[in-house]
Structures are given as C-alpha cells and as structure tokens.
C-alpha positions, 0 to 999 in steps of 0.5 A: 679141941676139948676132951672129956672123960665120962664120969660114971659111978662104978663103985660097988653099990653105986647107981649102975649095975655093970649089966644094966646097959640102959642105965649106962647108955642114959649116963653116957647120954647125960655126960655128952649132953652136958659136954660143950666141946666138939670132942669128948672121950670116954673110957672103954669099959664105961662105953662097953657096959653101955653097949656090950657085945654078945661075944665074950671079951677075950682080953678082960673079964672085968668088962664086956667087949664093945659092940661098935655097930650098936654104939655107932648107931646110937651115937649118930642118933644123939648127934655124935660120930664115934671112933676109937682113940688108939693114940691115947692108949697105954700099953696095958690098954692096947685092946681097950682104947678110949672112945672119941665122940665128935659132935656132928654138924648141926642140921640147922646151921 
C-alpha cells in the first residue's frame, strides 16, 4: 500500500489563494492523477480549501471545515473513494485527520 501527501503550494504569493476552491480542486486532481499507487493521503487543510463547508470551522481559523459530502461526490467522479485516516492523527490534529483516497476498481478491467 503506497501513500502520498498532496504537495500544494501554500506559501504567501503562491499559486493558490486560500479561498479559490476550484484551484485547490484542480491541484488535488492533478496530484491524484500523477499518483500511481492504490492509496493516497492528503493533509486535511489542503482538502478543506478545495471543499470548504458553509459552516465555520470551530477547531481552527487557519482553514475551513471540510464538506465531506461534496468531497465524496467529487472523489467518486474522479475514480477514488475517500475517508478520513484517523489512525494517522497526532494529538493536536484530532479534529483534522489526513484524508485517505483509495482508487476505485476500473470499470474496464
């Protein structure tokens, strides 16, 4: 089982503004497309910027709350199943676990 943490430019003046969810989604799609393993991991804040909830994040002001429903729909349409990876959480990240993407079986095999 392989793993991959999304590498997205989050530096000030970088390619993506924190509120530009379409750019974050595009970057996530590219990272997943370039990933050749069955499993991939992405840090919660990166995925939350791509799929922000309309509700405020009660645990952090640095990044939005993740809209899992929208993320799951998007992931399925891109050939991935998605779920939290709480087994990889550090104590201070209790409410923002990494997100595991698992490639769905191809319909053509």
